[in-house]
N, CA, C and O of each residue as an XYZ file, in Angstrom:
280
protein
N       0.856     -1.181      0.048
C      -0.023      0.007     -0.075
C       0.835      1.291      0.049
O       1.611      1.486      0.984
N       0.631      2.125     -0.949
C       1.416      3.383     -0.952
C       0.756      4.494     -0.237
O      -0.471      4.587     -0.232
N       1.465      5.277      0.324
C       0.941      6.456      1.076
C       1.120      7.641      0.386
O       2.237      7.829     -0.095
N       0.189      8.559      0.218
C       0.321      9.751     -0.704
C       0.282     10.987      0.440
O      -0.658     11.169      1.213
N       1.325     11.674      0.388
C       1.494     12.826      1.252
C       1.130     14.253      0.568
O       1.854     14.599     -0.366
N       0.305     14.919      0.871
C      -0.084     16.140      0.331
C       0.256     17.332      1.239
O       0.051     17.319      2.452
N       0.791     18.365      0.567
C       1.159     19.571      1.280
C       0.390     20.750      0.708
O       0.250     20.911     -0.505
N      -0.102     21.565      1.629
C      -0.772     22.795      1.176
C      -0.099     23.994      1.727
O       0.366     23.964      2.866
N      -0.024     25.052      0.977
C       0.711     26.296      1.322
C      -0.152     27.014      2.489
O      -1.350     27.286      2.424
N       0.716     27.257      3.557
C       0.013     27.963      4.588
C      -0.356     29.427      4.380
O      -0.971     30.054      5.243
N      -0.013     29.904      3.349
C      -0.357     31.213      3.001
C      -1.357     31.384      2.077
O      -2.252     32.179      2.363
N      -1.397     30.739      0.911
C      -2.322     30.926     -0.142
C      -3.264     29.570     -0.318
O      -4.164     29.529     -1.157
N      -2.994     28.611      0.454
C      -3.888     27.333      0.574
C      -3.783     26.404     -0.700
O      -4.418     25.349     -0.737
N      -3.023     26.783     -1.681
C      -3.075     25.885     -2.769
C      -2.056     24.555     -2.540
O      -1.122     24.574     -1.739
N      -2.366     23.529     -3.294
C      -1.659     22.304     -2.991
C      -0.070     22.558     -3.477
O       0.161     23.148     -4.533
N       0.915     22.100     -2.681
C       2.329     22.233     -3.091
C       2.840     21.024     -3.562
O       2.972     20.070     -2.796
N       3.173     20.955     -4.867
C       3.839     19.719     -5.380
C       5.288     19.742     -5.256
O       5.833     20.705     -5.796
N       6.012     18.923     -4.683
C       7.480     18.917     -4.618
C       8.048     19.263     -5.906
O       8.955     20.095     -5.882
N       7.684     18.778     -7.053
C       8.320     19.010     -8.341
C       8.060     20.474     -8.795
O       8.745     20.940     -9.706
N       7.056     21.243     -8.167
C       7.011     22.608     -8.468
C       7.769     23.552     -7.542
O       7.950     24.742     -7.798
N       8.179     22.955     -6.493
C       8.889     23.920     -5.479
C       8.132     23.740     -4.303
O       6.910     23.718     -4.444
N       8.637     23.598     -3.089
C       8.080     23.387     -1.840
C       9.101     23.924     -0.838
O      10.281     23.588     -0.945
N       8.675     24.780      0.170
C       9.607     25.140      1.148
C       8.912     24.890      2.497
O       7.687     24.831      2.613
N       9.749     24.754      3.466
C       9.273     24.673      4.877
C      10.056     25.609      5.741
O      11.280     25.491      5.798
N       9.426     26.529      6.415
C      10.210     27.471      7.190
C       9.779     27.139      8.748
O       8.605     26.964      9.076
N      10.710     27.087      9.509
C      10.569     26.964     11.038
C      11.475     27.849     11.819
O      12.613     28.146     11.454
N      10.885     28.263     12.948
C      11.615     29.291     13.606
C      10.963     29.727     14.871
O      10.069     29.043     15.369
N      11.416     30.949     15.464
C      10.617     31.398     16.572
C      10.770     32.761     16.517
O      11.703     33.263     15.891
N       9.772     33.556     17.237
C       9.903     35.059     17.495
C       9.899     35.180     18.960
O       9.447     34.283     19.672
N      10.382     36.246     19.414
C      10.329     36.604     20.819
C       9.228     37.699     21.028
O       9.338     38.787     20.463
N       8.249     37.429     21.778
C       7.093     38.499     22.097
C       7.421     39.042     23.431
O       7.755     38.326     24.375
N       7.309     40.410     23.486
C       7.577     41.052     24.734
C       6.277     41.707     25.170
O       5.713     42.549     24.471
N       5.792     41.270     26.417
C       4.589     41.886     26.882
C       4.845     43.263     27.609
O       5.959     43.783     27.666
N       3.749     43.775     28.134
C       3.775     45.201     28.857
C       4.636     45.215     29.839
O       5.209     46.277     30.083
N       4.910     44.082     30.594
C       5.864     44.087     31.635
C       7.280     43.734     31.284
O       8.106     43.416     32.138
N       7.542     43.803     29.952
C       8.765     43.635     29.418
C       9.291     42.147     29.618
O      10.482     41.840     29.565
N       8.376     41.378     29.825
C       8.709     39.916     29.862
C       8.705     39.293     28.494
O       7.849     39.628     27.674
N       9.708     38.325     28.191
C       9.822     37.776     26.817
C       9.264     36.420     26.837
O       9.305     35.726     27.853
N       8.724     36.017     25.691
C       8.164     34.713     25.519
C       8.420     34.204     24.137
O       7.916     34.809     23.191
N       9.161     33.140     23.935
C       9.385     32.727     22.599
C       8.035     32.073     22.063
O       7.308     31.443     22.830
N       7.735     32.243     20.745
C       6.672     31.814     20.006
C       7.232     30.959     18.833
O       7.874     31.574     17.982
N       7.077     29.672     18.689
C       7.552     28.834     17.726
C       6.548     28.867     16.606
O       5.356     29.126     16.772
N       7.120     28.585     15.442
C       6.275     28.490     14.207
C       6.775     27.502     13.163
O       7.994     27.339     13.106
N       5.994     26.821     12.332
C       6.482     26.029     11.263
C       5.368     26.090     10.125
O       4.174     26.084     10.424
N       5.773     26.144      8.917
C       4.823     26.097      7.792
C       5.398     25.572      6.563
O       6.616     25.554      6.384
N       4.530     25.131      5.684
C       4.872     24.620      4.354
C       4.448     25.783      3.314
O       3.332     26.265      3.506
N       5.122     26.234      2.354
C       4.800     27.212      1.441
C       5.164     26.802      0.012
O       6.177     26.139     -0.211
N       4.290     27.222     -1.001
C       4.567     26.981     -2.431
C       5.710     27.997     -2.814
O       6.042     28.961     -2.125
N       6.242     27.639     -3.987
C       7.294     28.395     -4.504
C       7.247     29.730     -4.479
O       8.170     30.429     -4.060
N       5.967     30.238     -5.009
C       5.773     31.648     -5.051
C       5.564     32.315     -3.666
O       6.096     33.410     -3.482
N       4.954     31.841     -2.843
C       4.809     32.308     -1.470
C       6.197     32.234     -0.762
O       6.570     33.182     -0.070
N       6.946     31.153     -0.920
C       8.276     31.077     -0.254
C       9.187     32.255     -0.837
O       9.827     32.983     -0.078
N       9.210     32.396     -2.151
C       9.967     33.559     -2.753
C       9.544     34.905     -2.008
O      10.392     35.745     -1.706
N       8.322     35.049     -1.756
C       7.813     36.336     -1.193
C       8.426     36.440      0.265
O       8.903     37.494      0.685
N       8.381     35.327      0.970
C       8.937     35.404      2.374
C      10.350     35.629      2.324
O      10.882     36.465      3.054
N      10.946     34.979      1.558
C      12.510     35.086      1.470
C      12.871     36.590      1.055
O      13.841     37.157      1.559
N      12.061     37.194      0.132
C      12.300     38.732     -0.302
C      11.988     39.586      0.947
O      12.677     40.576      1.192
N      11.025     39.240      1.688
C      10.669     40.117      2.872
C      11.818     39.986      3.884
O      12.263     40.987      4.446
N      12.301     38.754      4.117
C      13.393     38.633      5.072
C      14.635     39.464      4.656
O      15.195     40.257      5.413
N      14.981     39.224      3.480
C      16.154     40.023      2.658
C      15.809     41.525      2.957
O      16.699     42.237      3.422
N      14.663     41.998      2.734
C      14.405     43.530      2.843
C      14.625     43.882      4.242
O      15.237     44.913      4.520
N      14.120     43.017      5.240
C      14.426     43.365      6.690
C      15.796     43.392      6.908
O      16.278     44.328      7.545
N      16.507     42.484      6.463
C      18.005     42.437      6.729
C      18.763     43.675      6.106
O      19.649     44.265      6.724
N      18.382     43.999      4.932
C      18.990     45.197      4.193
C      18.632     46.474      4.878
O      19.462     47.382      4.933
N      17.459     46.595      5.396
C      17.090     47.632      6.150
C      17.904     47.879      7.488
O      18.338     48.961      7.883
N      18.012     46.675      8.083
C      18.836     46.717      9.380
C      20.267     47.081      9.047
O      20.914     47.837      9.773
N      20.749     46.547      7.960
C      22.139     46.848      7.610
C      22.378     48.304      7.190
O      23.476     48.817      7.407
N      21.420     48.967      6.614
C      21.518     50.314      6.111
C      21.389     51.194      7.330
O      21.932     52.296      7.254
N      20.722     50.864      8.499
C      20.479     51.656      9.461
C      21.719     51.825     10.525
O      21.661     52.556     11.514
N      22.767     51.083     10.178
C      23.902     51.102     11.140
C      24.876     52.225     10.686
O      25.906     52.444     11.325
């Protein structure tokens, strides 16, 4: 018996086929509340090629903005 695994983009909800491009992003953000206490929040998601490209571009834009503010 063969098992078929399907992935769906966490951004646009379309099915992600590995042959078309598929990305998985995992990481965490640190949230700070009004008492300045930090709490890490983890995340993981699967993304189609188009959405993954947009996410990577956004990350690069943030990095470039940070580098240019130094």
